[in-house]
C-alpha positions in Angstrom: 2.7 6.0 -36.5 5.3 8.8 -37.0 6.7 8.0 -33.5 7.0 4.4 -34.4 8.8 5.3 -37.7 11.2 7.5 -35.9 12.1 4.7 -33.4 12.5 2.2 -36.2 14.7 4.5 -38.1 16.8 5.4 -35.1 17.5 1.7 -34.5 18.3 1.0 -38.1 20.6 3.9 -38.3 22.5 2.6 -35.3 22.8 -0.8 -37.0 24.0 0.8 -40.2 26.6 2.8 -38.3 27.9 -0.4 -36.7 28.2 -2.0 -40.1 29.8 1.1 -41.6 32.4 1.3 -38.9 33.1 -2.4 -39.0 33.9 -2.9 -42.7 34.8 -0.3 -45.2 36.6 2.2 -43.0 39.9 0.5 -44.0 39.4 1.9 -47.4 39.2 5.5 -46.1 42.7 5.8 -44.8 43.9 9.3 -44.0 46.3 10.4 -46.7 47.0 13.4 -48.8 45.4 14.2 -52.1 46.5 11.8 -54.9 46.6 11.4 -58.6 45.1 9.7 -60.4 41.8 9.7 -58.4 40.9 6.5 -56.6 37.9 4.4 -57.5 36.6 3.4 -54.0 34.2 0.4 -53.9 31.0 0.6 -51.9 28.4 -1.9 -50.9 24.7 -1.6 -51.2 22.7 -3.1 -48.3 19.0 -3.7 -48.1 16.7 -5.0 -45.4 12.9 -5.7 -45.7 11.3 -6.8 -42.5 9.2 -8.4 -41.2 9.2 -11.3 -43.6 6.8 -13.0 -44.2 4.0 -10.5 -43.6 0.2 -10.4 -44.0 -1.4 -8.6 -46.9 -2.2 -5.0 -45.9 0.5 -4.9 -43.2 3.5 -2.7 -43.7 7.1 -3.7 -43.9 10.1 -1.6 -43.0 12.5 -1.1 -46.0 16.0 0.2 -45.1 18.7 1.0 -47.7 22.2 2.1 -47.0 25.6 2.2 -48.5 28.3 0.5 -46.6 30.1 3.6 -45.4 29.7 7.2 -44.2 31.1 9.6 -46.8 34.2 11.4 -45.4 33.4 14.7 -43.9 29.6 14.2 -43.9 28.0 16.2 -41.0 24.6 17.6 -40.2 25.7 21.0 -41.3 26.9 20.3 -44.8 25.7 18.6 -48.0 28.1 15.7 -48.3 25.7 13.0 -49.2 25.1 10.0 -51.5 22.6 10.7 -54.2 20.2 9.0 -56.7 19.2 6.1 -54.5 16.8 3.8 -56.4 14.6 1.0 -55.2 12.8 -1.3 -57.6 9.9 -3.4 -56.2 8.6 -6.2 -58.4 5.0 -7.1 -57.5 3.5 -10.6 -57.8 1.9 -9.8 -61.1 5.3 -8.8 -62.6 5.0 -5.1 -62.8 7.8 -2.9 -61.3 7.4 0.0 -58.9 10.4 2.4 -58.8 11.2 4.8 -56.0 14.1 7.3 -56.2 15.8 9.8 -53.8 17.9 12.4 -55.5 19.6 13.3 -52.3 19.9 11.1 -49.2 19.5 13.5 -46.3 20.8 11.2 -43.6 24.6 11.6 -42.8 24.8 7.8 -42.3 23.8 7.1 -45.9 20.6 5.5 -44.7 17.2 5.8 -46.5 14.0 4.4 -44.9 10.5 3.8 -46.1 7.4 1.8 -45.0 5.8 -0.3 -47.8 2.4 -1.9 -47.6 1.7 -4.8 -50.0 -1.8 -5.0 -51.3 -1.9 -8.5 -52.7 -0.8 -12.0 -51.7 2.3 -13.4 -53.4 6.0 -12.9 -53.7 7.6 -9.4 -54.0 11.2 -8.7 -54.8 13.3 -5.7 -53.8 16.5 -4.4 -55.4 18.4 -1.3 -54.2 21.1 0.5 -56.2 22.9 3.8 -56.7 25.3 5.2 -59.3 29.0 6.3 -59.0 29.6 9.4 -56.8 32.3 11.9 -57.7 33.5 13.4 -54.4 33.7 17.2 -55.2 33.2 18.6 -51.7 35.9 20.4 -49.7 34.9 18.7 -46.5 37.8 16.2 -47.1 40.8 17.2 -49.1 42.0 13.6 -49.0 39.2 12.2 -51.1 38.5 15.2 -53.3 37.8 14.1 -56.9 37.8 10.5 -55.9 35.0 8.3 -57.1 32.9 6.2 -54.8 31.7 3.5 -57.0 28.0 2.7 -57.3 26.6 -0.6 -56.1 23.5 -2.9 -56.3 22.2 -4.9 -53.5 21.3 -8.5 -53.6 17.6 -9.2 -54.3 15.4 -9.5 -51.3 12.2 -11.5 -51.7 9.2 -10.8 -49.5 6.4 -13.4 -48.9 3.0 -11.9 -48.4 0.3 -14.2 -47.0 -3.4 -14.0 -46.3 -2.9 -14.6 -42.6 -1.8 -11.4 -40.8 1.0 -11.3 -38.3 0.1 -10.4 -34.7 -0.2 -6.7 -34.2 3.0 -5.0 -33.0 2.8 -3.8 -29.4 2.4 -0.1 -29.6 1.8 0.3 -25.8 0.9 -1.7 -22.8 -2.7 -1.1 -21.4 -3.7 1.9 -19.4 -3.4 1.6 -15.6 -6.1 -0.4 -13.8 -4.3 -0.3 -10.5 -2.7 2.4 -8.4 0.2 4.1 -10.2 2.8 6.7 -9.6 5.7 8.4 -11.4 8.0 7.5 -13.1 5.9 5.9 -15.8 7.7 3.0 -17.4 8.8 3.8 -20.9 6.9 1.1 -22.7 3.5 2.3 -21.4 3.2 4.8 -24.3 -0.6 5.3 -24.1 -0.3 6.5 -20.6 0.4 9.9 -22.0 -3.4 10.2 -22.1 -3.8 10.0 -18.3 -0.6 11.8 -17.3 -0.1 15.5 -17.5 1.7 18.6 -16.1 0.5 22.0 -14.9 3.3 24.3 -15.8 2.0 27.5 -14.1 -0.4 30.3 -14.8 2.0 32.3 -16.9 3.0 29.3 -19.0 1.5 29.6 -22.5 -0.2 26.2 -22.3 -2.2 27.4 -19.4 -2.4 31.2 -19.8 -3.5 31.1 -23.5 -6.5 28.9 -22.5 -7.1 31.0 -19.3 -6.4 28.1 -16.9 -7.4 25.2 -19.1 -5.6 21.9 -18.6 -5.2 20.5 -22.1 -4.0 17.0 -21.2 -4.6 14.0 -19.0 -7.4 13.2 -16.5 -8.9 15.0 -13.5 -10.8 13.7 -10.4 -14.2 12.2 -10.9 -15.0 12.1 -7.1 -14.4 14.2 -4.0 -12.0 11.7 -2.5 -9.1 13.3 -0.6 -5.7 11.7 -0.8 -3.8 14.0 1.5 -3.8 17.4 3.2 -0.8 19.6 4.2 -0.7 22.8 6.1 0.6 25.9 4.3 -0.1 28.3 7.1 -2.0 28.7 10.4 -5.7 28.5 9.6 -9.1 27.9 11.0 -10.6 28.9 14.3 -8.0 30.5 16.7 -9.9 29.7 20.0 -10.7 31.9 22.9 -13.2 34.8 23.4 -10.9 37.8 23.6 -9.8 38.0 20.0 -12.6 39.9 18.3 -15.5 37.8 17.2 -16.3 34.5 18.8 -14.9 31.8 16.6 -12.5 34.2 14.9 -10.3 32.6 12.3 -6.7 33.2 11.2 -6.7 35.5 8.3 -7.8 33.8 5.1 -5.3 35.8 2.9 -8.1 37.3 0.8 -7.9 39.4 -1.2 -4.3 40.4 -1.6 -2.3 38.0 0.5 -3.7 34.7 -0.8 -1.7 31.6 -0.1 -0.7 28.9 -2.5 -0.2 31.4 -5.4 0.6 29.8 -8.8 1.3 26.2 -7.9 3.3 24.2 -10.5 3.1 20.5 -11.2 5.8 18.7 -13.1 6.7 15.0 -13.4 4.5 14.1 -10.4 5.9 16.8 -8.2 4.0 19.8 -6.8 5.9 23.1 -6.3 4.7 26.1 -4.3 5.9 29.1 -2.3 5.4 29.5 1.4 4.2 32.6 3.3 5.9 34.6 6.0 3.7 36.1 8.7 1.0 38.1 6.9 2.8 38.0 3.5 1.8 35.3 1.1 5.3 34.7 -0.1 8.9 35.0 1.2 9.0 31.8 3.3 11.0 29.7 0.8 9.9 27.2 -1.8 8.6 23.7 -1.4 8.5 20.5 -3.5 6.2 17.6 -2.5 5.1 14.4 -4.0 1.8 15.0 -5.8 0.3 11.6 -4.7 1.4 11.6 -1.1 2.2 15.2 -0.1 5.6 14.0 1.2 8.2 16.7 1.2 10.9 16.2 -1.5 12.9 19.3 -0.9 12.7 22.8 0.6 14.8 25.8 -0.2 15.2 28.8 2.0 17.0 30.6 -0.9 14.2 30.5 -3.5 11.2 32.8 -3.1 12.6 34.7 -0.1 13.5 38.4 0.2 15.7 39.3 -2.8 14.9 36.1 -4.7 11.8 35.4 -6.8 9.8 32.2 -6.7 9.4 30.2 -9.9 6.7 31.5 -12.2 6.4 28.5 -14.6 7.8 25.1 -15.5 9.5 24.2 -18.7 9.6 20.9 -20.5 11.3 20.7 -23.9 11.4 17.9 -26.5 14.8 18.0 -28.3 15.4 15.9 -31.4 18.5 15.6 -33.4 20.4 12.9 -35.2 21.9 11.7 -31.9 19.2 12.6 -29.4 15.4 12.2 -29.1 13.1 13.0 -26.2 12.3 15.5 -23.5 15.4 17.1 -21.9 15.5 15.9 -18.3 14.5 17.0 -15.8 12.9 20.2 -17.1 13.3 23.5 -15.5 11.6 25.9 -13.1 11.8 29.5 -14.2 11.2 32.8 -12.4 9.3 35.5 -14.1 10.6 36.4 -17.6 13.1 33.5 -17.5 15.3 35.4 -15.0 16.5 32.3 -13.1 16.1 28.6 -13.8 16.1 26.0 -11.1 16.4 22.2 -11.2 13.0 20.8 -10.3 14.6 17.6 -8.7 17.0 19.4 -6.4 16.0 23.1 -6.3 19.5 24.1 -7.3 20.1 27.1 -9.5 21.0 26.1 -13.1 20.9 29.2 -15.3 20.6 33.0 -15.2 19.1 34.5 -18.3 19.3 38.2 -19.3 18.1 40.3 -22.2 14.8 38.5 -22.6 12.6 40.3 -25.2 8.9 41.1 -24.5 6.2 39.8 -26.8 3.1 37.7 -27.2 3.8 34.3 -25.8 2.9 30.9 -27.3 4.1 27.3 -27.2 5.6 25.4 -30.1 5.1 21.8 -30.9 8.0 20.6 -28.8 7.2 22.5 -25.7 9.4 25.5 -26.7 8.1 28.8 -25.3 8.0 31.4 -28.1 7.4 35.1 -28.1 6.2 37.1 -31.1 8.0 40.4 -31.0 6.2 43.0 -33.0 7.5 46.4 -34.0 4.7 48.1 -35.9 6.6 51.4 -36.3 9.6 49.7 -37.9 7.4 47.1 -39.7 8.8 43.8 -38.5 7.7 40.7 -36.7 10.1 38.1 -35.2 9.7 34.8 -33.4 11.9 34.5 -30.4 12.6 30.9 -29.3 13.5 30.4 -25.7 14.8 26.9 -26.2 17.7 28.4 -28.3 18.7 30.3 -25.2 18.4 27.7 -22.5 19.5 24.6 -24.5 21.6 25.9 -27.3 22.5 23.4 -30.0 26.1 22.5 -30.7 26.3 20.1 -33.7 23.8 17.4 -32.8 23.9 17.9 -29.0 22.6 20.6 -26.7 24.2 22.3 -23.8 23.0 24.3 -20.8 25.1 27.3 -20.0 25.1 28.8 -16.5 24.4 32.3 -18.0 22.7 33.2 -21.2 21.9 36.4 -23.2 18.5 36.0 -24.8 18.3 38.8 -27.4 21.0 37.5 -29.7 20.1 37.0 -33.4 20.7 33.3 -32.9 17.8 33.1 -30.5 15.2 33.9 -33.2 13.6 31.5 -35.6 12.6 34.1 -38.2 12.2 37.8 -38.8 9.8 39.2 -41.4 8.4 42.5 -42.7 4.8 43.3 -42.0 2.4 45.4 -44.0 2.6 49.2 -43.5 -1.2 49.5 -43.2 -1.3 48.2 -39.6 -1.9 51.2 -37.3 0.8 52.1 -34.9 -1.7 52.6 -32.2 -2.5 48.9 -32.0 -0.7 46.0 -30.4 -0.8 42.2 -30.5 -3.3 40.4 -28.3 -3.0 36.7 -28.8 -1.4 34.2 -31.2 -1.8 30.6 -32.4 1.4 28.8 -33.3 2.0 28.8 -37.1 -1.5 30.1 -37.6 -2.5 33.6 -36.7 -1.5 36.7 -34.7 -4.4 39.0 -33.7 -4.0 42.6 -32.6 -6.2 45.5 -31.7 -6.6 49.0 -30.4 -6.0 49.0 -26.6 -9.4 48.1 -25.1 -10.4 49.0 -21.5 -8.7 47.2 -18.6 -9.9 46.9 -15.0 -9.9 50.6 -14.1 -11.1 51.9 -17.5 -14.6 52.5 -18.6 -14.4 53.9 -22.1 -14.1 51.9 -25.3 -12.4 53.7 -28.2 -14.9 54.5 -30.9 -14.2 53.1 -33.4 -11.6 50.5 -32.4 -9.5 48.5 -34.8 -8.6 44.8 -34.9 -6.4 43.0 -37.4 -4.9 39.5 -38.1 -1.5 38.6 -39.5 -0.7 35.1 -40.8 1.9 33.0 -39.0 1.7 30.1 -41.5 5.0 29.3 -43.1 3.6 29.7 -46.7 2.4 33.3 -46.2 3.9 34.4 -42.9 3.5 38.2 -42.3 0.6 38.6 -44.7 -2.3 40.8 -43.5 -5.4 38.5 -43.4 -7.9 41.1 -42.4 -8.3 44.5 -40.6 -11.6 46.0 -39.5 -12.9 49.0 -37.6 -15.7 48.3 -35.1 -18.2 50.8 -33.6 -18.3 50.8 -29.8 -21.8 50.9 -28.3 -22.5 53.9 -26.1 -21.9 53.6 -22.4 -20.5 50.0 -22.7 -17.1 48.9 -21.6 -15.9 46.3 -24.1 -13.1 44.1 -22.8 -10.1 42.4 -24.4 -10.7 39.2 -26.5 -10.3 35.6 -25.7 -9.9 33.0 -28.5 -11.4 29.6 -29.2 -9.1 27.8 -31.7 -11.6 25.0 -32.1 -14.5 27.0 -33.6 -12.2 29.7 -34.9 -13.8 32.4 -32.9 -12.6 35.3 -30.7 -14.9 36.6 -28.0 -15.3 40.1 -26.6 -17.3 40.8 -23.5 -19.4 43.9 -22.6 -19.4 44.7 -18.9 -22.5 46.7 -18.4 -24.9 44.7 -20.6 -23.5 41.4 -19.5 -23.2 39.9 -22.9 -20.5 38.2 -25.0 -19.9 38.8 -28.7 -18.3 36.3 -31.1 -16.3 37.2 -34.2 -14.7 35.1 -36.9 -11.0 34.5 -36.3 -10.5 34.0 -40.1 -12.1 37.2 -41.4 -13.1 39.3 -38.4 -16.8 39.2 -39.2 -19.4 39.5 -36.5 -21.0 36.2 -35.7 -23.2 36.4 -32.6 -24.2 38.0 -29.3 -25.3 36.1 -26.2 -28.7 36.9 -24.7 -28.5 39.2 -21.7 -28.7 37.5 -18.3 -32.3 37.5 -17.3 -31.8 37.5 -13.5 -30.7 41.0 -12.5 -29.6 39.7 -9.1 -26.7 37.9 -10.9 -23.8 40.0 -9.8 -21.2 39.6 -12.5 -17.7 41.1 -12.5 -16.9 41.8 -16.1 -13.4 43.2 -15.9 -10.0 42.3 -17.2 -8.2 41.7 -13.9 -10.7 39.1 -12.8 -11.3 37.4 -16.2 -9.4 34.3 -15.2 -12.2 33.0 -13.0 -15.2 34.6 -14.6 -15.1 32.9 -18.0 -13.0 30.4 -19.8 -13.1 28.8 -23.2 -12.5 25.1 -23.8 -13.9 22.3 -26.0 -15.7 24.8 -28.2 -17.6 26.3 -25.3 -17.5 29.4 -23.2 -18.0 28.9 -19.4 -19.0 31.9 -17.3 -19.7 32.4 -13.6 -19.7 35.2 -11.0 -21.1 36.6 -7.8 -24.6 35.6 -8.6 -23.8 31.9 -8.1 -24.8 30.7 -11.5 -22.5 29.0 -14.0 -23.3 29.3 -17.7 -22.2 27.2 -20.7 -22.4 28.7 -24.2 -21.6 27.3 -27.6 -19.0 29.4 -29.3 -20.3 28.5 -32.7 -23.4 30.6 -32.4 -23.4 32.0 -28.8 -26.4 29.8 -27.8 -26.9 29.1 -24.1 -26.4 25.3 -23.6 -26.9 25.0 -19.8 -26.9 26.8 -16.5 -26.1 25.4 -13.0 -26.8 27.0 -9.6 -30.2 28.6 -10.0 -32.6 25.6 -9.5 -33.4 25.6 -5.7 -35.4 22.4 -6.1 -32.3 20.4 -7.1 -29.5 20.2 -4.6 -27.0 19.5 -7.4 -28.2 22.5 -9.4 -28.5 25.0 -6.7 -26.0 27.3 -5.0 -28.6 28.7 -2.7 -26.9 30.1 0.5 -29.9 31.1 2.6 -28.8 33.7 5.1 -25.1 33.0 4.7 -24.5 35.5 1.8 -26.0 38.8 0.8 -26.6 37.5 -2.7 -28.9 34.6 -1.9 -26.4 32.3 -3.6 -22.8 31.3 -3.0 -20.7 33.1 -5.6 -19.1 30.8 -8.1 -15.7 31.3 -9.6 -14.1 29.0 -12.2 -10.7 27.8 -11.0 -9.9 25.7 -14.1 -11.2 23.4 -16.8 -9.9 19.9 -17.2 -10.9 16.5 -18.5 -14.4 17.5 -19.4 -15.1 19.2 -16.1 -15.5 22.8 -15.0 -14.2 23.2 -11.4 -15.8 26.1 -9.5 -15.1 27.4 -6.0 -16.8 30.0 -3.7 -15.1 33.0 -2.3 -15.2 36.8 -1.8 -12.9 39.7 -2.2 -12.5 40.7 1.4 -14.4 38.2 3.5 -15.3 38.6 7.2 -14.1 36.3 9.9 -15.5 33.7 10.4 -16.0 32.9 6.7 -19.4 31.9 5.3 -20.5 28.4 6.2 -21.1 25.8 3.5 -19.0 27.0 0.7 -18.0 24.2 -1.7 -15.6 23.1 -4.4 -17.7 21.7 -7.2 -17.0 19.7 -10.4 -19.5 20.3 -13.3 -19.8 18.4 -16.5 -18.7 20.7 -19.3 -21.3 19.3 -21.7 -24.4 19.3 -19.5 -23.6 21.4 -16.5 -24.5 18.6 -14.2 -22.8 18.6 -10.8 -20.5 15.5 -10.7 -19.3 15.9 -7.1 -18.8 18.5 -4.4 -17.0 19.0 -1.1 -16.7 21.8 1.4 -14.0 24.2 0.7 -13.5 28.0 0.6 -11.5 28.8 -2.5 -10.9 32.5 -2.9 -11.8 35.2 -5.4 -11.1 35.9 -9.1 -7.4 36.3 -9.6 -6.7 34.7 -6.2 -8.4 31.3 -6.6 -5.3 29.2 -6.8 -5.6 25.5 -7.9 -3.9 23.1 -10.2 -4.5 19.7 -11.6 -2.3 17.0 -13.2 -2.0 13.2 -13.2 -5.6 12.9 -12.1 -5.0 15.0 -8.9 -6.6 18.4 -8.1 -4.9 20.5 -5.5 -6.2 23.7 -3.9 -5.7 25.7 -0.7 -8.8 25.5 1.5 -9.1 28.8 3.2 -11.3 27.3 5.9 -8.1 25.8 7.5 -5.2 26.7 5.2 -4.7 23.1 4.3 -3.4 22.3 0.8 -6.0 19.6 -0.2 -5.3 17.0 -2.8 -8.3 15.3 -4.4 -7.9 12.2 -6.5 -8.2 8.4 -6.8 -6.4 6.6 -3.9 -5.3 3.1 -3.1 -7.5 0.7 -1.2 -6.7 -2.4 0.9 -8.9 -5.4 1.3 -8.6 -8.2 3.9 -10.6 -11.4 4.0 -10.7 -14.3 6.5 -12.4 -17.6 6.6 -12.7 -20.2 9.4 -9.2 -21.3 10.6 -10.5 -24.7 11.6 -12.2 -27.2 9.4 -16.0 -27.4 9.3 -18.2 -30.3 8.5 -20.1 -30.6 5.3 -23.6 -29.2 5.7 -22.6 -26.5 8.1 -22.6 -22.8 7.1 -19.4 -20.7 7.4 -18.8 -17.0 7.8 -16.4 -15.2 5.4 -15.6 -11.7 6.5 -13.1 -8.9 6.0 -12.5 -5.2 5.5 -12.0 -2.6 2.7 -10.0 0.4 3.8 -8.8 3.6 2.3 -4.9 3.6 2.5 -4.2 6.9 0.8 -1.3 8.9 2.3 -3.7 11.2 4.1 -5.1 8.4 6.2 -1.7 8.0 7.8 -1.5 11.6 9.0 -1.4 12.0 12.8 -5.0 13.2 13.3 -6.4 10.5 11.0 -4.5 7.7 12.6 -5.5 8.9 16.1 -9.2 9.1 15.1 -9.2 5.9 13.0 -6.8 3.5 14.7 -8.2 0.6 12.7 -8.1 2.5 9.5 -10.3 4.8 7.4 -13.2 2.8 5.8 -13.6 3.0 2.1 -17.0 4.4 1.0 -19.0 4.8 -2.2 -18.4 7.7 -4.7 -21.8 9.2 -3.8 -20.8 9.3 -0.1 -17.4 10.8 -0.6 -18.1 14.5 -0.1 -19.7 14.2 3.4 -17.3 11.4 4.4 -14.2 13.3 3.5 -15.5 16.3 5.3 -15.9 14.0 8.4 -12.4 12.5 8.0 -10.4 15.6 7.1 -12.5 18.6 8.2 -13.9 17.6 11.6 -17.5 17.6 10.4 -20.1 15.4 12.0 -20.1 11.7 11.0 -22.7 11.3 8.2 -25.5 8.8 9.0 -26.3 7.8 5.5 -22.8 6.6 4.3 -22.8 3.7 1.8 -19.9 1.4 1.6 -18.3 -0.3 -1.4 -19.3 -3.5 -3.1 -17.3 -6.7 -2.5 -17.5 -9.9 -4.5 -16.6 -13.3 -2.9 -15.6 -16.2 -5.1 -14.2 -19.7 -4.3 -12.2 -22.4 -6.0 -13.1 -25.9 -4.7 -11.1 -29.1 -4.7 -12.1 -29.8 -8.3 -10.6 -26.5 -9.3 -14.0 -25.1 -10.2 -14.1 -21.3 -9.8 -17.5 -19.7 -8.9 -18.9 -16.6 -7.4 -20.7 -17.2 -4.2 -21.9 -13.8 -3.2 -21.8 -10.0 -3.3 -22.1 -7.7 -0.4 -21.5 -4.0 0.6 -19.3 -2.9 3.4 -20.5 -1.1 6.4 -17.9 1.0 8.2 -15.4 -0.8 6.1 -16.5 -4.3 7.3 -18.2 -7.0 5.3 -19.3 -10.6 5.9 -21.4 -13.3 4.2 -22.7 -16.7 5.2 -22.3 -19.6 2.9 -22.9 -23.4 3.1 -20.3 -25.4 1.1 -21.7 -28.1 -1.1 -18.8 -30.5 -1.4 -15.9 -31.6 0.8 -12.3 -30.6 0.5 -10.0 -27.6 0.5 -11.4 -24.2 -0.8 -9.6 -21.0 -1.8 -11.5 -17.8 -1.1 -11.1 -14.7 -3.3 -12.5 -11.4 -2.2 -12.3 -8.5 -4.6 -13.3 -4.8 -4.7 -13.4 -3.7 -8.3 -12.5 -0.1 -7.5 -14.4 3.1 -8.2 -13.9 6.7 -9.1 -12.5 7.2 -5.6 -10.3 4.1 -5.1 -8.1 1.8 -7.1 -9.2 -1.9 -6.8 -7.9 -4.3 -4.2 -8.3 -8.0 -3.4 -7.3 -10.7 -0.9 -7.1 -14.5 -0.6 -7.9 -16.9 2.2 -8.8 -20.6 2.6 -10.9 -23.1 4.5 -11.5 -26.9 4.6 -14.7 -28.9 4.7 -14.5 -32.4 6.2 -16.8 -35.4 6.1 -20.0 -35.1 8.0 -19.7 -37.3 11.2 -21.7 -40.6 11.0 -25.0 -40.8 12.9 -24.9 -43.6 15.7 -27.5 -46.4 15.5 -30.0 -46.4 18.4 -29.5 -49.4 21.0 -32.6 -51.7 21.3 -33.4 -53.1 24.9 -35.4 -56.4 25.1 -38.2 -56.5 27.8 -37.8 -59.3 30.3 -40.2 -62.4 30.1 -43.0 -62.9 32.8 -41.0 -65.9 34.2 -37.9 -63.9 34.5 -39.9 -61.1 36.2 -41.4 -63.7 38.6 -38.0 -65.2 39.5 -36.4 -61.8 40.0 -39.3 -60.7 42.3 -39.0 -63.9 44.4 -35.2 -63.5 44.8 -35.7 -60.0 45.9 -38.3 -61.1 48.5 -36.0 -63.7 49.9 -33.2 -61.2 50.3 -35.4 -58.8 52.0 -36.7 -61.5 54.5 -33.1 -62.5 55.3 -32.2 -58.9 56.1 -35.2 -58.5 58.4 -34.4 -61.7 60.3 -30.8 -60.7 60.7 -31.9 -57.4 62.2 -34.3 -59.1 64.7 -31.6 -61.5 65.9 -29.1 -58.7 66.3 -31.5 -56.7 68.5 -32.4 -59.8 70.6 -28.7 -60.5 71.3 -28.2 -56.9 72.5 -31.1 -57.2 75.0 -29.5 -60.1 77.0 -28.5 -59.3 80.5 
């Protein structure tokens, strides 16, 4: 509703400005001060729309004086005052609203009013005389702008409501791509960006995608090589079947991918080094290269570390600043995401605890405990400084100027100097602690201190709580992670393999998870690898590790909700590896959480070559732990398992072949054909066609060579094995199920009816059908789509003619006995004559 109000107000302000410019400006001639003061007439305008309206539906009420006061700007207080609106209800009582100061520089005031009863309402707007006392305009100082009263506006309120206003067009039901047309407001819920691991929207949730959708099947839409990968070939290169180096552990490819506005950005390797080969931008849905730079991410130049999108709003501008920015570490250099060109160089960036503001602005809380102050640094004031009502973008910027801070406050002196900030929630809370052990440390300070400072505007800087906690003997307690939903921060103990929950609001202890029962579950509880060992999202904590089991806990009470990976009797709940690994299970590492799914991959710190066989990428339901889909893929290891998801597409580097693999919903193509020649009524016809996968990956050279007639579309359940066959050179699965197709017709009487359903096999379908009336038919074949494909349909036609008439049988009459006797006698006479002729001829020949 607020967005709708802003849009309405913006439009109405523009209208009022036009009116203001068009009429009374003649009264505001530029002259010097004068005596006696002028009495300058003004005009009160009022609009109430829509009119009429249904009871319980709101109307927009806009009031404005017919001019802009001389010298009124955003930065001063030159404004009209004491606006009054009187609304007379159908029962005769008056409702009065007043505004002591009109904040808008255009003299416009806006409200939404909802009538509660049927009848006629009247509206009158007025304001008193205004003595111009400001120095903003010496010309009109001490002049009087006369008050005015609008004409009365009547509003008719009826029982019948007006049709609902269009707030958005429907969510996509067919294939879509960026840009998203601006009227499709609700598409915000399916679209998203992945701004990089160091961006606060990702890092603060430890790789949690807060927006949009993510894949619900294992369907691959494209692959693209990032480096030489897979089997090298030959027998003289170490092991038989030796592979190109996977990059694990310290040269992992595809580090820190970024997705913005439907574009995927990543750095390229050079030789054995994971970076230094330049920087690439490709289309997220097709893998098509958009640009490549050999100046970004090469020797002497850092690759971007995060993306930045910022929503700027002023009197003259509303919306996200296009096209965003790609920044290297600590804001050093900013690049244009559309072209790759350098746009800004930032210096003097202060350190601090990062967070994101409501408009996308990246903030840092700079804490100086020794000098007792806390400040909020706002990067948007550096990159897009405001000038009046507009913003600029300098080529260079200094970030530690006073103008780059939102506020600076004093903090309590009781906070120990040996502590530091750990995490923050915007306009909520900043939590700090004694330095707890990192990856290489094994001793927890005893006791250790934690505290919380309020960031809320009403009591910012106030100490909310501070507590000392006893450290258990011989246990390494790691740094906290926060759950803003259940207001809990979580610590983890390495040696005992448990998590502990504490109240974010008062620091009180809440719960401890039960120790993991299976001692063979090799867990890595350390700070460096935290990113893929556990994550918090949706009020739950998700945890995995070398033992191959994924755990889901409730952060309210620490109760175990589900496990996945340890049920050997259920293929979808087992990560059993047989002889492949030393652990009996494939290790599971969480890559990210998105759209109600936990994505886990298999990897190892320093794997041998060839890699384990059978490692998979898996998607688990965050509520139940159920496996939703899986596909072969070797992902990496904690801290080096690189993946990203946005706009419903999940991308990762498959270490089995060093192919960037994009998984998501792809387009399909359906064909249908019916008999080209007419058929007679009563005969059966064959309607047939195909349903093919036409994702960008199916047009890659290997796929077009192997599937010259196209890649058949298959069911969601068959996707994993089928995609492995299509893109990973695995054997063709024998149990693949196709997709359902519905056939319908419209006959000569314009009757529409469904005549059959069938399932494709190798992309092909057919049905037999016997038409029941004559005439022309239109055939409609449709595939409704699935989690793997968007829907498709096709049309054909055929004609049914009259059935040919059946010929009547010819009846032959038998001859009478007399006729038979005569015919027989004639035949005997003819035979006698022939015999006599022959005898005479022979006699003549015998004469001497």
